[in-house]
C-alpha positions in Angstrom: -58.1 28.1 29.6 -56.7 31.5 28.7 -55.6 31.5 25.1 -52.7 33.8 26.0 -50.9 31.1 27.8 -50.9 28.9 24.8 -49.9 31.0 21.8 -50.6 29.5 18.4 -47.4 28.0 16.9 -46.5 28.7 13.3 -46.9 25.5 11.2 -43.6 23.8 10.4 -44.2 23.8 6.7 -44.8 27.6 6.8 -41.4 28.1 8.6 -39.7 25.8 6.1 -41.2 27.6 3.2 -40.1 30.9 4.6 -36.5 29.6 5.0 -36.5 28.4 1.4 -37.8 31.7 0.2 -35.1 33.6 2.1 -32.5 31.3 0.5 -33.8 32.0 -3.0 -33.7 35.7 -2.3 -30.1 35.5 -1.2 -29.2 33.4 -4.3 -31.0 35.8 -6.7 -29.2 38.7 -5.2 -25.8 37.0 -5.6 -26.5 36.2 -9.2 -26.4 39.9 -10.1 -22.7 40.0 -9.4 -21.7 36.8 -11.2 -21.1 38.3 -14.7 -19.1 41.2 -13.3 -17.0 38.9 -11.1 -16.4 36.5 -14.0 -14.8 39.4 -16.0 -12.8 40.6 -13.0 -12.7 38.1 -10.1 -10.3 40.4 -8.2 -12.8 43.1 -7.7 -13.3 43.7 -4.0 -17.1 43.6 -4.2 -17.1 40.0 -5.4 -18.3 37.6 -2.7 -15.0 35.6 -2.7 -13.1 38.9 -1.9 -15.0 39.6 1.3 -12.7 41.0 4.0 -14.7 39.2 6.6 -15.5 35.5 6.0 -17.9 34.6 8.8 -17.9 30.9 8.2 -14.1 30.6 8.7 -14.5 31.6 12.4 -17.8 29.9 12.9 -16.8 26.5 11.5 -13.7 26.5 13.7 -16.0 27.1 16.7 -18.4 24.4 15.6 -15.5 21.9 15.2 -14.1 22.7 18.7 -17.5 22.1 20.2 -17.8 18.7 18.5 -14.2 17.6 18.8 -15.2 14.1 19.7 -16.1 13.4 16.1 -12.6 14.1 14.7 -9.7 11.7 15.0 -7.0 14.3 15.5 -6.2 18.0 14.9 -4.0 19.1 12.1 -0.3 18.5 12.7 1.9 21.5 13.6 3.9 20.8 10.4 0.8 21.0 8.3 -0.1 24.3 9.8 3.4 25.7 9.3 3.4 24.5 5.7 0.0 26.2 5.1 1.4 29.4 6.4 4.4 29.1 4.2 2.1 28.4 1.2 0.0 31.5 1.9 3.2 33.7 1.8 4.3 31.9 -1.4 0.9 32.4 -3.0 0.9 36.1 -2.1 4.3 36.5 -3.8 3.1 34.8 -7.0 -0.7 35.5 -7.2 -2.3 37.1 -10.3 -1.6 40.6 -8.9 2.2 40.0 -8.7 5.0 40.9 -11.0 6.3 37.2 -11.2 2.8 36.2 -12.4 2.9 38.9 -15.1 6.4 37.8 -16.2 5.7 34.1 -16.4 2.3 34.6 -18.1 4.0 36.6 -20.8 5.6 33.3 -22.0 2.2 32.0 -22.8 1.2 34.8 -25.2 3.0 33.0 -28.0 0.9 29.9 -27.7 -0.1 28.6 -31.1 -0.8 25.0 -31.9 2.2 23.2 -30.5 4.1 23.0 -27.3 7.2 23.5 -29.4 6.4 27.2 -29.5 6.6 27.3 -25.7 10.3 26.6 -25.2 11.4 28.7 -22.2 13.9 31.4 -22.9 14.5 32.2 -19.2 15.3 29.2 -17.1 15.1 31.2 -13.9 11.4 32.0 -14.2 10.3 28.5 -13.4 12.3 28.6 -10.2 10.6 31.8 -9.1 6.9 31.0 -9.4 5.5 27.8 -10.8 1.8 27.4 -11.3 -0.9 24.7 -11.5 -4.2 25.8 -12.9 -7.2 23.7 -11.8 -10.1 23.3 -14.3 -13.1 21.2 -13.2 -13.8 18.0 -15.1 -17.5 18.7 -14.8 -19.9 21.3 -13.2 -20.9 19.3 -10.1 -20.1 20.9 -6.8 -19.0 17.8 -4.9 -16.6 16.4 -7.6 -15.1 19.9 -8.0 -14.4 20.1 -4.2 -12.8 16.6 -4.2 -10.5 17.2 -7.2 -9.7 20.7 -6.2 -8.5 19.5 -2.7 -6.4 16.9 -4.5 -4.9 19.6 -6.7 -4.1 21.8 -3.7 -2.2 19.0 -2.0 -0.3 18.4 -5.2 0.6 22.1 -5.3 1.8 21.9 -1.7 3.9 18.8 -2.4 5.5 20.4 -5.5 5.9 24.0 -4.3 3.5 25.3 -6.9 0.9 28.1 -6.7 -2.7 26.9 -7.2 -5.0 28.9 -9.4 -8.6 27.9 -10.2 -10.6 28.4 -13.4 -14.2 28.4 -12.1 -17.0 28.8 -14.5 -19.9 31.2 -13.5 -21.8 28.4 -11.7 -19.1 28.1 -9.1 -18.5 31.8 -8.4 -19.6 33.3 -5.1 -19.7 30.0 -3.3 -16.4 30.1 -1.4 -14.4 32.7 0.4 -10.8 33.2 -0.7 -8.8 30.6 1.2 -5.5 32.5 1.0 -6.0 35.8 2.9 -5.0 39.0 1.2 -4.7 37.2 -2.1 -6.8 35.4 -4.7 -6.8 31.9 -6.2 -9.0 32.9 -9.2 -7.5 32.9 -12.6 -8.0 36.3 -14.3 -10.9 36.3 -16.8 -8.7 37.5 -19.7 -5.9 35.1 -19.1 -4.2 33.8 -22.3 -5.3 30.2 -22.6 -8.4 30.3 -20.4 -10.9 29.9 -23.2 -9.0 27.0 -24.8 -8.0 25.0 -21.7 -11.3 23.0 -21.6 -11.4 22.1 -25.3 -10.6 18.7 -26.8 -8.0 20.4 -29.1 -6.1 21.6 -26.0 -5.9 18.1 -24.7 -4.7 16.7 -28.0 -1.9 19.3 -28.3 -0.8 20.1 -24.8 -1.5 17.1 -22.6 1.2 15.2 -20.8 -0.3 12.0 -22.3 0.1 13.4 -25.8 3.7 14.2 -25.1 4.3 10.6 -23.7 2.7 9.2 -26.8 5.0 11.1 -29.1 8.0 10.0 -27.2 6.9 6.3 -27.5 6.5 6.8 -31.3 9.9 8.2 -31.5 11.3 5.4 -29.3 13.1 8.1 -27.4 14.1 6.9 -24.0 14.5 10.4 -22.5 11.4 12.4 -22.1 11.9 16.1 -22.8 9.0 17.4 -20.7 11.3 19.8 -18.9 11.7 21.9 -22.0 8.0 22.8 -22.1 6.4 25.9 -20.6 2.9 24.5 -20.5 1.4 21.0 -20.1 -2.1 19.7 -19.4 -2.4 16.9 -16.8 -5.6 15.1 -17.8 -6.7 13.1 -14.8 -10.5 12.7 -15.6 -12.3 9.4 -15.4 -11.8 8.8 -19.2 -8.0 9.3 -19.1 -5.9 6.8 -21.1 -2.7 4.9 -20.3 -0.4 7.7 -21.4 -2.2 10.2 -19.2 -1.9 7.7 -16.3 1.9 8.0 -16.5 1.5 11.1 -14.4 1.4 8.6 -11.4 5.1 7.8 -11.7 8.1 9.0 -9.8 10.2 9.6 -12.9 7.3 11.7 -14.5 7.1 13.9 -11.4 10.9 14.5 -11.6 10.4 15.7 -15.2 7.5 18.0 -14.4 9.5 20.0 -11.8 10.8 22.5 -14.4 7.6 23.1 -16.3 6.4 26.5 -15.0 2.7 26.1 -16.1 0.6 23.0 -15.5 -3.1 22.8 -16.2 -4.9 20.0 -14.3 -8.3 18.8 -15.3 -10.1 16.2 -13.2 -13.3 15.3 -11.4 -11.7 12.7 -9.2 -10.3 12.5 -5.6 -6.9 11.4 -6.8 -4.7 12.4 -3.8 -4.7 8.9 -2.2 -2.3 7.8 -5.0 0.3 10.3 -3.8 0.8 8.0 -0.7 2.0 5.3 -3.1 4.7 7.4 -4.7 8.1 7.4 -2.9 8.9 10.9 -4.0 6.0 12.2 -1.9 5.7 9.8 0.9 8.2 11.4 3.3 6.6 14.8 3.1 3.1 13.3 3.4 4.2 11.4 6.6 5.3 14.8 8.0 2.1 16.5 7.0 -0.2 13.8 8.3 1.9 11.8 10.8 -0.7 10.0 12.9 -4.1 10.2 11.2 -4.3 9.5 7.5 -8.1 9.4 7.4 -8.5 13.1 8.0 -6.7 14.4 5.0 -9.7 15.7 3.2 -11.2 16.9 6.4 -8.3 19.2 7.1 -7.8 20.3 3.5 -11.5 20.8 2.9 -12.0 22.8 6.1 -9.1 25.0 5.1 -10.1 25.5 1.4 -13.9 25.6 1.3 -15.3 28.2 3.6 -18.8 29.3 2.4 -19.2 33.0 1.6 -21.3 35.1 3.9 -24.4 34.6 1.7 -24.2 30.9 1.8 -23.2 30.7 5.4 -26.3 32.8 6.4 -28.6 30.2 4.9 -26.6 27.3 6.6 -26.7 29.0 10.0 -30.4 29.8 9.9 -31.5 26.3 8.9 -29.2 24.7 11.5 -30.4 27.0 14.3 -34.1 26.6 13.4 -34.2 22.8 12.9 -31.0 21.0 14.0 -29.4 22.8 16.9 -31.7 21.7 19.7 -31.7 18.0 18.8 -29.6 15.6 20.9 -28.7 13.6 17.8 -28.7 14.7 14.1 -29.0 11.9 11.5 -28.0 12.9 7.9 -29.6 10.7 5.3 -28.2 11.2 1.7 -30.1 9.1 -0.9 -29.0 8.9 -4.5 -30.8 6.7 -7.0 -29.2 6.7 -10.4 -32.1 5.3 -12.3 -35.4 5.9 -10.4 -37.4 4.3 -13.2 -35.6 1.0 -12.7 -35.3 1.2 -8.9 -38.2 3.3 -7.6 -38.3 4.7 -4.0 -40.9 2.0 -3.0 -38.1 -0.6 -3.5 -35.3 1.4 -2.0 -37.1 2.6 1.2 -37.5 -0.8 2.9 -33.7 -1.3 2.6 -33.1 2.1 4.1 -35.4 1.3 7.0 -33.7 -2.0 7.6 -30.4 -0.1 7.7 -31.3 2.7 10.0 -33.7 0.8 12.3 -32.3 -2.8 12.5 -28.7 -3.0 11.5 -27.2 0.3 12.6 -29.9 1.0 15.2 -29.6 4.7 14.5 -33.3 5.3 14.7 -36.0 3.5 16.7 -38.3 1.0 15.1 -42.0 1.8 14.7 -45.1 -0.2 15.4 -46.8 -1.7 12.5 -50.0 -0.1 11.2 -52.2 -2.7 12.7 -50.7 -2.7 16.2 -51.8 0.6 17.8 -51.5 -0.2 21.5 -51.6 2.5 24.1 -48.7 0.9 26.1 -46.2 2.9 24.1 -47.7 6.3 25.0 -45.4 7.5 27.7 -46.4 9.9 30.5 -45.9 13.6 29.6 -43.5 14.1 32.5 -41.0 11.6 31.1 -38.2 13.1 29.2 -37.7 12.0 25.5 -34.5 11.8 23.6 -34.8 14.1 20.6 -33.5 13.0 17.2 -33.7 14.8 13.9 -33.5 13.2 10.4 -32.2 15.4 7.7 -33.0 13.9 4.3 -31.1 15.0 1.2 -32.3 13.5 -2.1 -33.3 14.7 -5.5 -36.5 12.6 -5.1 -39.0 14.0 -2.6 -40.7 10.6 -2.0 -38.1 9.6 0.6 -38.7 12.6 2.8 -42.5 12.3 2.5 -42.6 8.7 3.5 -40.2 9.0 6.4 -42.0 12.1 7.7 -45.4 10.4 7.5 -44.1 7.3 9.3 -42.5 9.1 12.2 -45.3 11.6 12.6 -48.2 9.1 12.5 -46.9 5.8 13.9 -45.9 5.3 17.6 -42.4 4.1 18.6 -42.2 0.3 19.0 -42.1 -1.3 22.5 -38.6 -1.6 23.9 -37.1 1.3 21.8 -37.1 3.8 24.7 -38.5 7.3 24.9 -37.6 8.9 21.6 -38.9 11.9 19.7 -38.1 11.9 16.0 -38.6 14.8 13.6 -37.9 14.7 9.9 -36.7 17.6 7.7 -35.4 17.9 4.2 -32.8 19.9 2.5 -33.5 22.1 -0.6 -32.4 19.7 -3.3 -35.7 17.8 -4.0 -35.8 18.8 -7.6 -35.8 15.5 -9.5 -32.5 16.2 -11.2 -29.4 18.3 -10.5 -29.0 21.4 -12.7 -25.5 22.2 -11.7 -24.9 24.6 -14.5 -26.9 27.2 -12.7 -25.3 29.1 -9.9 -28.1 29.0 -7.4 -28.3 25.2 -7.7 -24.7 25.0 -6.7 -25.4 27.5 -3.9 -28.2 25.2 -2.6 -26.0 22.2 -3.0 -23.3 23.9 -0.9 -25.8 24.7 1.8 -27.0 21.1 1.8 -23.6 19.4 2.0 -22.6 21.6 4.9 -25.8 20.9 6.8 -25.2 17.1 6.3 -21.6 17.6 7.6 -23.1 19.1 10.8 -24.9 15.9 11.6 -23.7 13.4 14.2 -24.4 10.3 12.1 -24.4 9.9 8.3 -26.0 7.3 6.1 -25.0 7.8 2.5 -25.4 6.2 -0.9 -22.6 4.2 -2.6 -20.5 6.0 -5.3 -21.9 9.4 -4.1 -19.4 12.2 -4.3 -21.9 14.4 -2.4 -21.9 11.9 0.5 -18.1 11.6 0.3 -17.8 15.4 0.8 -20.3 15.5 3.6 -18.5 12.7 5.5 -15.1 14.1 4.9 -16.0 17.6 6.1 -17.7 16.0 9.1 -14.8 13.7 9.9 -17.3 10.9 10.4 -17.2 7.3 9.3 -20.5 7.0 7.3 -22.8 4.1 6.8 -23.0 3.1 3.2 -26.3 1.9 1.8 -26.4 -1.2 -0.4 -26.0 -0.7 -4.1 -29.6 -0.8 -5.6 -28.3 -3.2 -8.2 -27.7 -5.8 -5.3 -31.3 -5.7 -4.0 -32.3 -8.7 -6.0 -28.9 -10.4 -6.8 -27.7 -10.2 -3.2 -30.8 -10.2 -1.0 -29.1 -11.8 2.1 -26.3 -9.1 2.3 -26.7 -6.4 4.9 -28.6 -3.3 3.9 -25.7 -1.1 4.9 -22.2 -1.3 6.2 -20.0 1.1 8.3 -17.0 2.7 6.6 -13.7 2.3 8.3 -12.6 5.8 7.3 -14.3 9.1 6.4 -12.0 9.6 3.5 -13.5 9.7 -0.1 -12.8 6.9 -2.5 -10.4 7.2 -5.5 -12.9 5.4 -7.8 -11.0 5.2 -11.2 -7.4 5.0 -10.3 -4.6 3.8 -12.7 -4.9 0.2 -11.5 -2.0 -1.2 -13.5 0.4 1.1 -11.7 -0.6 0.2 -8.2 2.5 -1.6 -6.7 1.9 -5.0 -5.3 -1.8 -4.6 -5.3 -2.4 -8.3 -5.4 -3.0 -9.3 -1.8 -5.3 -8.4 1.0 -4.7 -7.8 4.7 -8.1 -7.2 6.4 -9.0 -4.9 3.5 -5.5 -3.3 3.1 -4.2 -2.8 -0.4 -0.5 -3.3 -1.1 2.5 -2.6 1.1 1.4 0.8 2.3 -0.7 0.6 5.5 -2.8 3.7 4.8 -4.3 2.4 1.6 -7.7 0.5 1.9 -10.2 -0.9 -0.5 -13.4 1.2 -0.7 -16.5 -0.2 1.0 -18.8 0.9 -1.7 -16.6 0.1 -4.8 -14.2 -2.9 -4.6 -12.0 -1.6 -7.4 -11.4 1.8 -5.8 -9.1 2.6 -2.8 -9.0 5.2 -0.1 -6.9 6.4 2.9 -7.3 5.0 6.4 -5.6 4.0 9.6 -6.2 0.2 9.4 -3.0 -1.7 10.1 -2.1 -5.4 9.8 
């Protein structure tokens, strides 16, 4: 037969290696601008200042083509409020005169909030700010807490600024057009805001503690010009007083708030009467797409990151009839090695969820499963995201060497992996966060998601996708709870608020098919019984 009619195909591993090499070249090129952009984030050559953000348009097109996965579009009121916010942000951004005026108050910062008493009461009414500082350097937790901070800014008429470290620069386009959300590099308290000393002196919790010691019934927070809202996982009881209506009333007149967190804390806003009316207008019908709409609005990858995402999707995922994202996180591989975890994963995806077809056992190689070549096969793709390469290797070997079991239909399954098979996450380096961003968006483009419990990476992928994921069983339950299902389907794509201020949850003492308290949108998390999340489940 003429060889010209059957050209030699490039091996898959060569194509994959080429794609990874292209991604590395893109990332190395972007690193050259990081130091310059850190000093001056407003420079037009910085990736976040790109006049054309390709992903903003492409992601909208992708969402419209896959509208069946999303519960509902954003409400007209939410869209109008976002437009109003962009105008407000432009009036008060770091290039504006109001920003210059209000920031001059902070020049006198010494070692006490007492030195920050405002001399001009009108400034706080003009432009009030909230500065977000990440609680850690992980991409997923930063995206979750930043989206929560933005909703808080929207609810309280504040301007959101972000204090990214170099590992986060160049990942996202500017969400607010013709403006910037980046805190200037030479800003007054930027170097101090992440220190333990700053928390001890300027935190809301510290102010509350002092008030308790003085037995003063009236909190004087409205006389301060700067306060730190410390909402990280290790916050104390005084920090948790943030989640009270009376505290929110006192914070209205503080022009500068610094918020530090690595949690998805916005579900608690739905429990506060002072925010509930506005939230019902912003999200009237569908409470389980809050992160989906906010995340799609805020986190558009820069052109460099989007190029890597689009190439991988077009090469490996686009032609499949079903894309299955598998995100596997093992906290202590030396205690729970992949050989123990993998059988539970297979039980989940093949038997319980029936996402993928079962395979014949190694000793049953019958020819009855080999279908005629003219019969069309359903094509499925598995995209494996894990820091441990063993899961990808085992799944690829199984589905490439063993035939599909009888009764499973005519199915073709291919297995690919993302770029994060590195044994551990080195989030302090910019190119690791760039690869993580590429991976989480590729997972969000899948049709089905199976994720690990307590995984913020899986939370972000599910939320961006607008899909209810399947949660794998906690590895700690493999031996203690062997009869429990290997996975369970989530009732909402919303991320979990893991470490909430439990003692302040009103009436959180009874259940109603998983509902927590008197608010019908608050549900217990499937993967963490002590956490809660947003959803549409009603009694």
